[in-house]
Chimera marker file (.cmm) of the C-alpha trace (Angstrom):
<marker_set name="trace">
<marker id="1" x="130.633" y="100.870" z="120.625" r="1" g="1" b="0" radius="0.5"/>
<marker id="2" x="129.589" y="104.099" z="119.008" r="1" g="1" b="0" radius="0.5"/>
<marker id="3" x="128.835" y="107.038" z="121.285" r="1" g="1" b="0" radius="0.5"/>
<marker id="4" x="125.701" y="108.948" z="120.478" r="1" g="1" b="0" radius="0.5"/>
<marker id="5" x="125.145" y="112.578" z="121.408" r="1" g="1" b="0" radius="0.5"/>
<marker id="6" x="121.633" y="113.784" z="121.922" r="1" g="1" b="0" radius="0.5"/>
<marker id="7" x="120.700" y="117.421" z="121.739" r="1" g="1" b="0" radius="0.5"/>
<marker id="8" x="117.761" y="118.870" z="123.658" r="1" g="1" b="0" radius="0.5"/>
<marker id="9" x="115.442" y="120.947" z="121.555" r="1" g="1" b="0" radius="0.5"/>
<marker id="10" x="112.891" y="123.427" z="122.766" r="1" g="1" b="0" radius="0.5"/>
<marker id="11" x="109.227" y="122.738" z="122.260" r="1" g="1" b="0" radius="0.5"/>
<marker id="12" x="107.019" y="125.535" z="121.023" r="1" g="1" b="0" radius="0.5"/>
<marker id="13" x="104.844" y="126.815" z="123.843" r="1" g="1" b="0" radius="0.5"/>
<marker id="14" x="106.776" y="125.057" z="126.606" r="1" g="1" b="0" radius="0.5"/>
<marker id="15" x="107.555" y="128.345" z="128.327" r="1" g="1" b="0" radius="0.5"/>
<marker id="16" x="103.891" y="129.143" z="128.872" r="1" g="1" b="0" radius="0.5"/>
<marker id="17" x="103.194" y="125.936" z="130.837" r="1" g="1" b="0" radius="0.5"/>
<marker id="18" x="105.794" y="126.508" z="133.565" r="1" g="1" b="0" radius="0.5"/>
<marker id="19" x="103.721" y="128.727" z="135.920" r="1" g="1" b="0" radius="0.5"/>
<marker id="20" x="100.800" y="126.273" z="135.888" r="1" g="1" b="0" radius="0.5"/>
<marker id="21" x="102.873" y="123.317" z="137.044" r="1" g="1" b="0" radius="0.5"/>
<marker id="22" x="103.246" y="124.649" z="140.602" r="1" g="1" b="0" radius="0.5"/>
<marker id="23" x="99.609" y="123.947" z="141.482" r="1" g="1" b="0" radius="0.5"/>
<marker id="24" x="100.093" y="120.203" z="140.937" r="1" g="1" b="0" radius="0.5"/>
<marker id="25" x="100.961" y="117.783" z="143.724" r="1" g="1" b="0" radius="0.5"/>
<marker id="26" x="104.727" y="117.413" z="143.305" r="1" g="1" b="0" radius="0.5"/>
<marker id="27" x="104.677" y="113.945" z="144.911" r="1" g="1" b="0" radius="0.5"/>
<marker id="28" x="101.785" y="112.660" z="142.839" r="1" g="1" b="0" radius="0.5"/>
<marker id="29" x="103.841" y="110.122" z="140.915" r="1" g="1" b="0" radius="0.5"/>
<marker id="30" x="106.066" y="108.947" z="143.769" r="1" g="1" b="0" radius="0.5"/>
<marker id="31" x="103.363" y="107.143" z="145.726" r="1" g="1" b="0" radius="0.5"/>
<marker id="32" x="103.661" y="109.637" z="148.609" r="1" g="1" b="0" radius="0.5"/>
<marker id="33" x="101.330" y="112.354" z="147.417" r="1" g="1" b="0" radius="0.5"/>
<marker id="34" x="97.860" y="113.363" z="148.566" r="1" g="1" b="0" radius="0.5"/>
<marker id="35" x="96.243" y="111.427" z="145.730" r="1" g="1" b="0" radius="0.5"/>
<marker id="36" x="97.732" y="108.111" z="146.894" r="1" g="1" b="0" radius="0.5"/>
<marker id="37" x="96.498" y="108.586" z="150.466" r="1" g="1" b="0" radius="0.5"/>
<marker id="38" x="93.040" y="109.522" z="149.223" r="1" g="1" b="0" radius="0.5"/>
<marker id="39" x="92.984" y="106.479" z="146.952" r="1" g="1" b="0" radius="0.5"/>
<marker id="40" x="93.706" y="104.178" z="149.887" r="1" g="1" b="0" radius="0.5"/>
<marker id="41" x="90.695" y="105.557" z="151.757" r="1" g="1" b="0" radius="0.5"/>
<marker id="42" x="88.584" y="105.045" z="148.642" r="1" g="1" b="0" radius="0.5"/>
<marker id="43" x="90.020" y="101.534" z="148.284" r="1" g="1" b="0" radius="0.5"/>
<marker id="44" x="89.114" y="100.703" z="151.888" r="1" g="1" b="0" radius="0.5"/>
<marker id="45" x="85.529" y="101.826" z="151.418" r="1" g="1" b="0" radius="0.5"/>
<marker id="46" x="85.224" y="100.044" z="148.080" r="1" g="1" b="0" radius="0.5"/>
<marker id="47" x="86.829" y="96.837" z="149.321" r="1" g="1" b="0" radius="0.5"/>
<marker id="48" x="84.616" y="96.733" z="152.414" r="1" g="1" b="0" radius="0.5"/>
<marker id="49" x="81.540" y="97.175" z="150.237" r="1" g="1" b="0" radius="0.5"/>
<marker id="50" x="82.734" y="94.485" z="147.808" r="1" g="1" b="0" radius="0.5"/>
<marker id="51" x="83.434" y="92.045" z="150.637" r="1" g="1" b="0" radius="0.5"/>
<marker id="52" x="80.024" y="92.688" z="152.168" r="1" g="1" b="0" radius="0.5"/>
<marker id="53" x="78.434" y="92.107" z="148.752" r="1" g="1" b="0" radius="0.5"/>
<marker id="54" x="80.313" y="88.810" z="148.293" r="1" g="1" b="0" radius="0.5"/>
<marker id="55" x="79.218" y="87.654" z="151.761" r="1" g="1" b="0" radius="0.5"/>
<marker id="56" x="75.618" y="88.539" z="150.894" r="1" g="1" b="0" radius="0.5"/>
<marker id="57" x="75.852" y="86.577" z="147.619" r="1" g="1" b="0" radius="0.5"/>
<marker id="58" x="77.235" y="83.606" z="149.573" r="1" g="1" b="0" radius="0.5"/>
<marker id="59" x="74.318" y="83.800" z="152.002" r="1" g="1" b="0" radius="0.5"/>
<marker id="60" x="71.820" y="84.012" z="149.132" r="1" g="1" b="0" radius="0.5"/>
<marker id="61" x="73.336" y="80.999" z="147.365" r="1" g="1" b="0" radius="0.5"/>
<marker id="62" x="73.385" y="78.952" z="150.564" r="1" g="1" b="0" radius="0.5"/>
<marker id="63" x="69.727" y="79.827" z="151.202" r="1" g="1" b="0" radius="0.5"/>
<marker id="64" x="68.792" y="78.916" z="147.627" r="1" g="1" b="0" radius="0.5"/>
<marker id="65" x="70.408" y="75.487" z="147.986" r="1" g="1" b="0" radius="0.5"/>
<marker id="66" x="68.075" y="74.735" z="150.901" r="1" g="1" b="0" radius="0.5"/>
<marker id="67" x="64.980" y="75.427" z="148.800" r="1" g="1" b="0" radius="0.5"/>
<marker id="68" x="65.577" y="72.411" z="146.538" r="1" g="1" b="0" radius="0.5"/>
<marker id="69" x="62.754" y="69.913" z="147.215" r="1" g="1" b="0" radius="0.5"/>
<marker id="70" x="64.041" y="66.786" z="148.979" r="1" g="1" b="0" radius="0.5"/>
<marker id="71" x="67.650" y="67.977" z="149.109" r="1" g="1" b="0" radius="0.5"/>
<marker id="72" x="70.198" y="65.571" z="150.593" r="1" g="1" b="0" radius="0.5"/>
<marker id="73" x="73.048" y="68.096" z="150.514" r="1" g="1" b="0" radius="0.5"/>
<marker id="74" x="73.169" y="71.875" z="150.647" r="1" g="1" b="0" radius="0.5"/>
<marker id="75" x="75.598" y="74.762" z="150.633" r="1" g="1" b="0" radius="0.5"/>
<marker id="76" x="76.623" y="76.259" z="153.941" r="1" g="1" b="0" radius="0.5"/>
<marker id="77" x="78.856" y="79.142" z="154.962" r="1" g="1" b="0" radius="0.5"/>
<marker id="78" x="81.907" y="78.290" z="157.016" r="1" g="1" b="0" radius="0.5"/>
<marker id="79" x="83.168" y="81.276" z="159.000" r="1" g="1" b="0" radius="0.5"/>
<marker id="80" x="86.681" y="80.652" z="160.220" r="1" g="1" b="0" radius="0.5"/>
<marker id="81" x="87.590" y="82.400" z="163.468" r="1" g="1" b="0" radius="0.5"/>
<marker id="82" x="90.916" y="84.197" z="163.263" r="1" g="1" b="0" radius="0.5"/>
<marker id="83" x="92.094" y="86.388" z="166.160" r="1" g="1" b="0" radius="0.5"/>
<marker id="84" x="94.417" y="88.402" z="163.909" r="1" g="1" b="0" radius="0.5"/>
<marker id="85" x="91.578" y="89.594" z="161.701" r="1" g="1" b="0" radius="0.5"/>
<marker id="86" x="88.738" y="91.896" z="162.512" r="1" g="1" b="0" radius="0.5"/>
<marker id="87" x="85.602" y="89.940" z="163.427" r="1" g="1" b="0" radius="0.5"/>
<marker id="88" x="83.660" y="91.547" z="160.602" r="1" g="1" b="0" radius="0.5"/>
<marker id="89" x="86.156" y="90.451" z="157.958" r="1" g="1" b="0" radius="0.5"/>
<marker id="90" x="87.054" y="86.948" z="159.050" r="1" g="1" b="0" radius="0.5"/>
<marker id="91" x="87.290" y="84.267" z="156.381" r="1" g="1" b="0" radius="0.5"/>
<marker id="92" x="84.070" y="82.985" z="154.854" r="1" g="1" b="0" radius="0.5"/>
<marker id="93" x="83.909" y="80.010" z="152.545" r="1" g="1" b="0" radius="0.5"/>
<marker id="94" x="80.959" y="78.234" z="151.067" r="1" g="1" b="0" radius="0.5"/>
<marker id="95" x="80.916" y="74.420" z="151.108" r="1" g="1" b="0" radius="0.5"/>
<marker id="96" x="78.658" y="71.492" z="150.405" r="1" g="1" b="0" radius="0.5"/>
<marker id="97" x="77.305" y="69.723" z="153.462" r="1" g="1" b="0" radius="0.5"/>
<marker id="98" x="75.421" y="66.446" z="153.671" r="1" g="1" b="0" radius="0.5"/>
<marker id="99" x="72.060" y="66.511" z="155.454" r="1" g="1" b="0" radius="0.5"/>
<marker id="100" x="72.240" y="63.037" z="157.026" r="1" g="1" b="0" radius="0.5"/>
<marker id="101" x="75.705" y="63.266" z="158.574" r="1" g="1" b="0" radius="0.5"/>
<marker id="102" x="76.232" y="67.069" z="158.517" r="1" g="1" b="0" radius="0.5"/>
<marker id="103" x="79.772" y="66.474" z="157.292" r="1" g="1" b="0" radius="0.5"/>
<marker id="104" x="81.383" y="68.760" z="154.772" r="1" g="1" b="0" radius="0.5"/>
<marker id="105" x="81.703" y="67.168" z="151.369" r="1" g="1" b="0" radius="0.5"/>
<marker id="106" x="84.684" y="67.673" z="149.074" r="1" g="1" b="0" radius="0.5"/>
<marker id="107" x="84.287" y="69.399" z="145.736" r="1" g="1" b="0" radius="0.5"/>
<marker id="108" x="85.608" y="66.244" z="144.046" r="1" g="1" b="0" radius="0.5"/>
<marker id="109" x="82.871" y="63.934" z="145.298" r="1" g="1" b="0" radius="0.5"/>
<marker id="110" x="80.027" y="66.249" z="144.290" r="1" g="1" b="0" radius="0.5"/>
<marker id="111" x="79.857" y="65.449" z="140.524" r="1" g="1" b="0" radius="0.5"/>
<marker id="112" x="78.941" y="61.823" z="141.380" r="1" g="1" b="0" radius="0.5"/>
<marker id="113" x="76.145" y="63.109" z="143.600" r="1" g="1" b="0" radius="0.5"/>
<marker id="114" x="74.935" y="65.469" z="140.888" r="1" g="1" b="0" radius="0.5"/>
<marker id="115" x="74.724" y="62.630" z="138.367" r="1" g="1" b="0" radius="0.5"/>
<marker id="116" x="72.196" y="60.873" z="140.632" r="1" g="1" b="0" radius="0.5"/>
<marker id="117" x="69.790" y="63.824" z="140.302" r="1" g="1" b="0" radius="0.5"/>
<marker id="118" x="67.346" y="64.721" z="137.543" r="1" g="1" b="0" radius="0.5"/>
<marker id="119" x="69.141" y="66.392" z="134.592" r="1" g="1" b="0" radius="0.5"/>
<marker id="120" x="67.750" y="69.906" z="135.223" r="1" g="1" b="0" radius="0.5"/>
<marker id="121" x="68.502" y="69.669" z="138.926" r="1" g="1" b="0" radius="0.5"/>
<marker id="122" x="71.962" y="68.266" z="138.261" r="1" g="1" b="0" radius="0.5"/>
<marker id="123" x="72.705" y="71.275" z="136.044" r="1" g="1" b="0" radius="0.5"/>
<marker id="124" x="71.501" y="73.652" z="138.762" r="1" g="1" b="0" radius="0.5"/>
<marker id="125" x="73.854" y="71.958" z="141.237" r="1" g="1" b="0" radius="0.5"/>
<marker id="126" x="76.765" y="72.250" z="138.781" r="1" g="1" b="0" radius="0.5"/>
<marker id="127" x="76.031" y="75.942" z="138.264" r="1" g="1" b="0" radius="0.5"/>
<marker id="128" x="75.747" y="76.466" z="142.025" r="1" g="1" b="0" radius="0.5"/>
<marker id="129" x="79.099" y="74.733" z="142.514" r="1" g="1" b="0" radius="0.5"/>
<marker id="130" x="80.774" y="76.921" z="139.895" r="1" g="1" b="0" radius="0.5"/>
<marker id="131" x="79.314" y="80.047" z="141.518" r="1" g="1" b="0" radius="0.5"/>
<marker id="132" x="80.356" y="78.874" z="144.992" r="1" g="1" b="0" radius="0.5"/>
<marker id="133" x="83.937" y="78.273" z="143.867" r="1" g="1" b="0" radius="0.5"/>
<marker id="134" x="84.046" y="81.702" z="142.193" r="1" g="1" b="0" radius="0.5"/>
<marker id="135" x="82.660" y="83.385" z="145.323" r="1" g="1" b="0" radius="0.5"/>
<marker id="136" x="85.236" y="81.601" z="147.497" r="1" g="1" b="0" radius="0.5"/>
<marker id="137" x="88.051" y="82.862" z="145.272" r="1" g="1" b="0" radius="0.5"/>
<marker id="138" x="86.659" y="86.414" z="145.143" r="1" g="1" b="0" radius="0.5"/>
<marker id="139" x="86.186" y="86.472" z="148.910" r="1" g="1" b="0" radius="0.5"/>
<marker id="140" x="89.758" y="85.368" z="149.536" r="1" g="1" b="0" radius="0.5"/>
<marker id="141" x="91.254" y="87.911" z="147.135" r="1" g="1" b="0" radius="0.5"/>
<marker id="142" x="89.083" y="90.797" z="148.333" r="1" g="1" b="0" radius="0.5"/>
<marker id="143" x="89.716" y="90.025" z="152.014" r="1" g="1" b="0" radius="0.5"/>
<marker id="144" x="93.458" y="89.881" z="151.351" r="1" g="1" b="0" radius="0.5"/>
<marker id="145" x="93.391" y="93.230" z="149.508" r="1" g="1" b="0" radius="0.5"/>
<marker id="146" x="91.359" y="94.777" z="152.328" r="1" g="1" b="0" radius="0.5"/>
<marker id="147" x="93.833" y="93.579" z="154.950" r="1" g="1" b="0" radius="0.5"/>
<marker id="148" x="96.735" y="94.966" z="152.904" r="1" g="1" b="0" radius="0.5"/>
<marker id="149" x="95.021" y="98.358" z="152.538" r="1" g="1" b="0" radius="0.5"/>
<marker id="150" x="94.235" y="98.451" z="156.272" r="1" g="1" b="0" radius="0.5"/>
<marker id="151" x="97.866" y="97.610" z="157.112" r="1" g="1" b="0" radius="0.5"/>
<marker id="152" x="99.010" y="100.387" z="154.794" r="1" g="1" b="0" radius="0.5"/>
<marker id="153" x="96.753" y="102.880" z="156.558" r="1" g="1" b="0" radius="0.5"/>
<marker id="154" x="97.935" y="101.739" z="160.000" r="1" g="1" b="0" radius="0.5"/>
<marker id="155" x="101.583" y="102.126" z="158.962" r="1" g="1" b="0" radius="0.5"/>
<marker id="156" x="100.870" y="105.513" z="157.414" r="1" g="1" b="0" radius="0.5"/>
<marker id="157" x="99.306" y="106.660" z="160.699" r="1" g="1" b="0" radius="0.5"/>
<marker id="158" x="102.318" y="105.394" z="162.664" r="1" g="1" b="0" radius="0.5"/>
<marker id="159" x="104.761" y="107.258" z="160.424" r="1" g="1" b="0" radius="0.5"/>
<marker id="160" x="102.593" y="110.356" z="160.514" r="1" g="1" b="0" radius="0.5"/>
<marker id="161" x="102.465" y="110.374" z="164.323" r="1" g="1" b="0" radius="0.5"/>
<marker id="162" x="106.220" y="109.638" z="164.527" r="1" g="1" b="0" radius="0.5"/>
<marker id="163" x="106.996" y="112.710" z="162.399" r="1" g="1" b="0" radius="0.5"/>
<marker id="164" x="104.795" y="114.974" z="164.509" r="1" g="1" b="0" radius="0.5"/>
<link id1="1" id2="2" r="1" g="1" b="0" radius="0.2"/>
<link id1="2" id2="3" r="1" g="1" b="0" radius="0.2"/>
<link id1="3" id2="4" r="1" g="1" b="0" radius="0.2"/>
<link id1="4" id2="5" r="1" g="1" b="0" radius="0.2"/>
<link id1="5" id2="6" r="1" g="1" b="0" radius="0.2"/>
<link id1="6" id2="7" r="1" g="1" b="0" radius="0.2"/>
<link id1="7" id2="8" r="1" g="1" b="0" radius="0.2"/>
<link id1="8" id2="9" r="1" g="1" b="0" radius="0.2"/>
<link id1="9" id2="10" r="1" g="1" b="0" radius="0.2"/>
<link id1="10" id2="11" r="1" g="1" b="0" radius="0.2"/>
<link id1="11" id2="12" r="1" g="1" b="0" radius="0.2"/>
<link id1="12" id2="13" r="1" g="1" b="0" radius="0.2"/>
<link id1="13" id2="14" r="1" g="1" b="0" radius="0.2"/>
<link id1="14" id2="15" r="1" g="1" b="0" radius="0.2"/>
<link id1="15" id2="16" r="1" g="1" b="0" radius="0.2"/>
<link id1="16" id2="17" r="1" g="1" b="0" radius="0.2"/>
<link id1="17" id2="18" r="1" g="1" b="0" radius="0.2"/>
<link id1="18" id2="19" r="1" g="1" b="0" radius="0.2"/>
<link id1="19" id2="20" r="1" g="1" b="0" radius="0.2"/>
<link id1="20" id2="21" r="1" g="1" b="0" radius="0.2"/>
<link id1="21" id2="22" r="1" g="1" b="0" radius="0.2"/>
<link id1="22" id2="23" r="1" g="1" b="0" radius="0.2"/>
<link id1="23" id2="24" r="1" g="1" b="0" radius="0.2"/>
<link id1="24" id2="25" r="1" g="1" b="0" radius="0.2"/>
<link id1="25" id2="26" r="1" g="1" b="0" radius="0.2"/>
<link id1="26" id2="27" r="1" g="1" b="0" radius="0.2"/>
<link id1="27" id2="28" r="1" g="1" b="0" radius="0.2"/>
<link id1="28" id2="29" r="1" g="1" b="0" radius="0.2"/>
<link id1="29" id2="30" r="1" g="1" b="0" radius="0.2"/>
<link id1="30" id2="31" r="1" g="1" b="0" radius="0.2"/>
<link id1="31" id2="32" r="1" g="1" b="0" radius="0.2"/>
<link id1="32" id2="33" r="1" g="1" b="0" radius="0.2"/>
<link id1="33" id2="34" r="1" g="1" b="0" radius="0.2"/>
<link id1="34" id2="35" r="1" g="1" b="0" radius="0.2"/>
<link id1="35" id2="36" r="1" g="1" b="0" radius="0.2"/>
<link id1="36" id2="37" r="1" g="1" b="0" radius="0.2"/>
<link id1="37" id2="38" r="1" g="1" b="0" radius="0.2"/>
<link id1="38" id2="39" r="1" g="1" b="0" radius="0.2"/>
<link id1="39" id2="40" r="1" g="1" b="0" radius="0.2"/>
<link id1="40" id2="41" r="1" g="1" b="0" radius="0.2"/>
<link id1="41" id2="42" r="1" g="1" b="0" radius="0.2"/>
<link id1="42" id2="43" r="1" g="1" b="0" radius="0.2"/>
<link id1="43" id2="44" r="1" g="1" b="0" radius="0.2"/>
<link id1="44" id2="45" r="1" g="1" b="0" radius="0.2"/>
<link id1="45" id2="46" r="1" g="1" b="0" radius="0.2"/>
<link id1="46" id2="47" r="1" g="1" b="0" radius="0.2"/>
<link id1="47" id2="48" r="1" g="1" b="0" radius="0.2"/>
<link id1="48" id2="49" r="1" g="1" b="0" radius="0.2"/>
<link id1="49" id2="50" r="1" g="1" b="0" radius="0.2"/>
<link id1="50" id2="51" r="1" g="1" b="0" radius="0.2"/>
<link id1="51" id2="52" r="1" g="1" b="0" radius="0.2"/>
<link id1="52" id2="53" r="1" g="1" b="0" radius="0.2"/>
<link id1="53" id2="54" r="1" g="1" b="0" radius="0.2"/>
<link id1="54" id2="55" r="1" g="1" b="0" radius="0.2"/>
<link id1="55" id2="56" r="1" g="1" b="0" radius="0.2"/>
<link id1="56" id2="57" r="1" g="1" b="0" radius="0.2"/>
<link id1="57" id2="58" r="1" g="1" b="0" radius="0.2"/>
<link id1="58" id2="59" r="1" g="1" b="0" radius="0.2"/>
<link id1="59" id2="60" r="1" g="1" b="0" radius="0.2"/>
<link id1="60" id2="61" r="1" g="1" b="0" radius="0.2"/>
<link id1="61" id2="62" r="1" g="1" b="0" radius="0.2"/>
<link id1="62" id2="63" r="1" g="1" b="0" radius="0.2"/>
<link id1="63" id2="64" r="1" g="1" b="0" radius="0.2"/>
<link id1="64" id2="65" r="1" g="1" b="0" radius="0.2"/>
<link id1="65" id2="66" r="1" g="1" b="0" radius="0.2"/>
<link id1="66" id2="67" r="1" g="1" b="0" radius="0.2"/>
<link id1="67" id2="68" r="1" g="1" b="0" radius="0.2"/>
<link id1="68" id2="69" r="1" g="1" b="0" radius="0.2"/>
<link id1="69" id2="70" r="1" g="1" b="0" radius="0.2"/>
<link id1="70" id2="71" r="1" g="1" b="0" radius="0.2"/>
<link id1="71" id2="72" r="1" g="1" b="0" radius="0.2"/>
<link id1="72" id2="73" r="1" g="1" b="0" radius="0.2"/>
<link id1="73" id2="74" r="1" g="1" b="0" radius="0.2"/>
<link id1="74" id2="75" r="1" g="1" b="0" radius="0.2"/>
<link id1="75" id2="76" r="1" g="1" b="0" radius="0.2"/>
<link id1="76" id2="77" r="1" g="1" b="0" radius="0.2"/>
<link id1="77" id2="78" r="1" g="1" b="0" radius="0.2"/>
<link id1="78" id2="79" r="1" g="1" b="0" radius="0.2"/>
<link id1="79" id2="80" r="1" g="1" b="0" radius="0.2"/>
<link id1="80" id2="81" r="1" g="1" b="0" radius="0.2"/>
<link id1="81" id2="82" r="1" g="1" b="0" radius="0.2"/>
<link id1="82" id2="83" r="1" g="1" b="0" radius="0.2"/>
<link id1="83" id2="84" r="1" g="1" b="0" radius="0.2"/>
<link id1="84" id2="85" r="1" g="1" b="0" radius="0.2"/>
<link id1="85" id2="86" r="1" g="1" b="0" radius="0.2"/>
<link id1="86" id2="87" r="1" g="1" b="0" radius="0.2"/>
<link id1="87" id2="88" r="1" g="1" b="0" radius="0.2"/>
<link id1="88" id2="89" r="1" g="1" b="0" radius="0.2"/>
<link id1="89" id2="90" r="1" g="1" b="0" radius="0.2"/>
<link id1="90" id2="91" r="1" g="1" b="0" radius="0.2"/>
<link id1="91" id2="92" r="1" g="1" b="0" radius="0.2"/>
<link id1="92" id2="93" r="1" g="1" b="0" radius="0.2"/>
<link id1="93" id2="94" r="1" g="1" b="0" radius="0.2"/>
<link id1="94" id2="95" r="1" g="1" b="0" radius="0.2"/>
<link id1="95" id2="96" r="1" g="1" b="0" radius="0.2"/>
<link id1="96" id2="97" r="1" g="1" b="0" radius="0.2"/>
<link id1="97" id2="98" r="1" g="1" b="0" radius="0.2"/>
<link id1="98" id2="99" r="1" g="1" b="0" radius="0.2"/>
<link id1="99" id2="100" r="1" g="1" b="0" radius="0.2"/>
<link id1="100" id2="101" r="1" g="1" b="0" radius="0.2"/>
<link id1="101" id2="102" r="1" g="1" b="0" radius="0.2"/>
<link id1="102" id2="103" r="1" g="1" b="0" radius="0.2"/>
<link id1="103" id2="104" r="1" g="1" b="0" radius="0.2"/>
<link id1="104" id2="105" r="1" g="1" b="0" radius="0.2"/>
<link id1="105" id2="106" r="1" g="1" b="0" radius="0.2"/>
<link id1="106" id2="107" r="1" g="1" b="0" radius="0.2"/>
<link id1="107" id2="108" r="1" g="1" b="0" radius="0.2"/>
<link id1="108" id2="109" r="1" g="1" b="0" radius="0.2"/>
<link id1="109" id2="110" r="1" g="1" b="0" radius="0.2"/>
<link id1="110" id2="111" r="1" g="1" b="0" radius="0.2"/>
<link id1="111" id2="112" r="1" g="1" b="0" radius="0.2"/>
<link id1="112" id2="113" r="1" g="1" b="0" radius="0.2"/>
<link id1="113" id2="114" r="1" g="1" b="0" radius="0.2"/>
<link id1="114" id2="115" r="1" g="1" b="0" radius="0.2"/>
<link id1="115" id2="116" r="1" g="1" b="0" radius="0.2"/>
<link id1="116" id2="117" r="1" g="1" b="0" radius="0.2"/>
<link id1="117" id2="118" r="1" g="1" b="0" radius="0.2"/>
<link id1="118" id2="119" r="1" g="1" b="0" radius="0.2"/>
<link id1="119" id2="120" r="1" g="1" b="0" radius="0.2"/>
<link id1="120" id2="121" r="1" g="1" b="0" radius="0.2"/>
<link id1="121" id2="122" r="1" g="1" b="0" radius="0.2"/>
<link id1="122" id2="123" r="1" g="1" b="0" radius="0.2"/>
<link id1="123" id2="124" r="1" g="1" b="0" radius="0.2"/>
<link id1="124" id2="125" r="1" g="1" b="0" radius="0.2"/>
<link id1="125" id2="126" r="1" g="1" b="0" radius="0.2"/>
<link id1="126" id2="127" r="1" g="1" b="0" radius="0.2"/>
<link id1="127" id2="128" r="1" g="1" b="0" radius="0.2"/>
<link id1="128" id2="129" r="1" g="1" b="0" radius="0.2"/>
<link id1="129" id2="130" r="1" g="1" b="0" radius="0.2"/>
<link id1="130" id2="131" r="1" g="1" b="0" radius="0.2"/>
<link id1="131" id2="132" r="1" g="1" b="0" radius="0.2"/>
<link id1="132" id2="133" r="1" g="1" b="0" radius="0.2"/>
<link id1="133" id2="134" r="1" g="1" b="0" radius="0.2"/>
<link id1="134" id2="135" r="1" g="1" b="0" radius="0.2"/>
<link id1="135" id2="136" r="1" g="1" b="0" radius="0.2"/>
<link id1="136" id2="137" r="1" g="1" b="0" radius="0.2"/>
<link id1="137" id2="138" r="1" g="1" b="0" radius="0.2"/>
<link id1="138" id2="139" r="1" g="1" b="0" radius="0.2"/>
<link id1="139" id2="140" r="1" g="1" b="0" radius="0.2"/>
<link id1="140" id2="141" r="1" g="1" b="0" radius="0.2"/>
<link id1="141" id2="142" r="1" g="1" b="0" radius="0.2"/>
<link id1="142" id2="143" r="1" g="1" b="0" radius="0.2"/>
<link id1="143" id2="144" r="1" g="1" b="0" radius="0.2"/>
<link id1="144" id2="145" r="1" g="1" b="0" radius="0.2"/>
<link id1="145" id2="146" r="1" g="1" b="0" radius="0.2"/>
<link id1="146" id2="147" r="1" g="1" b="0" radius="0.2"/>
<link id1="147" id2="148" r="1" g="1" b="0" radius="0.2"/>
<link id1="148" id2="149" r="1" g="1" b="0" radius="0.2"/>
<link id1="149" id2="150" r="1" g="1" b="0" radius="0.2"/>
<link id1="150" id2="151" r="1" g="1" b="0" radius="0.2"/>
<link id1="151" id2="152" r="1" g="1" b="0" radius="0.2"/>
<link id1="152" id2="153" r="1" g="1" b="0" radius="0.2"/>
<link id1="153" id2="154" r="1" g="1" b="0" radius="0.2"/>
<link id1="154" id2="155" r="1" g="1" b="0" radius="0.2"/>
<link id1="155" id2="156" r="1" g="1" b="0" radius="0.2"/>
<link id1="156" id2="157" r="1" g="1" b="0" radius="0.2"/>
<link id1="157" id2="158" r="1" g="1" b="0" radius="0.2"/>
<link id1="158" id2="159" r="1" g="1" b="0" radius="0.2"/>
<link id1="159" id2="160" r="1" g="1" b="0" radius="0.2"/>
<link id1="160" id2="161" r="1" g="1" b="0" radius="0.2"/>
<link id1="161" id2="162" r="1" g="1" b="0" radius="0.2"/>
<link id1="162" id2="163" r="1" g="1" b="0" radius="0.2"/>
<link id1="163" id2="164" r="1" g="1" b="0" radius="0.2"/>
</marker_set>
């Protein structure tokens, strides 16, 4: 194996930048600097707003499914209680429910039901199903990210108070 020697060369103007570097956050790229802590607060605010927006979109879609004339099934919001989560951010999922029996219907059985409808209405139901599945996925991911950011902030507060 051949050994290679590298020689450092000076860059023109490098000496003039040295005094300016002291005003920068020296921990900015380690994940421990002020910018990282500020970003977590921004993330918390943003994630809470995104989750609230997703929940509102779920409510709007569920309400729209009840406006279909003579509907025999509709979308409903299932809010799962979970004692480990904050009440405001517990799991929401949108599901199809049958009017006659009030049972939840699986996503797999819905295409057969859609085929029994008029073509335009069947397409609306398919679009509503696609949107509902997307909202469920977005809600799950956003809620998980929010919980992770909140845990990070709680741990940061514990370490901060332990150092004091």
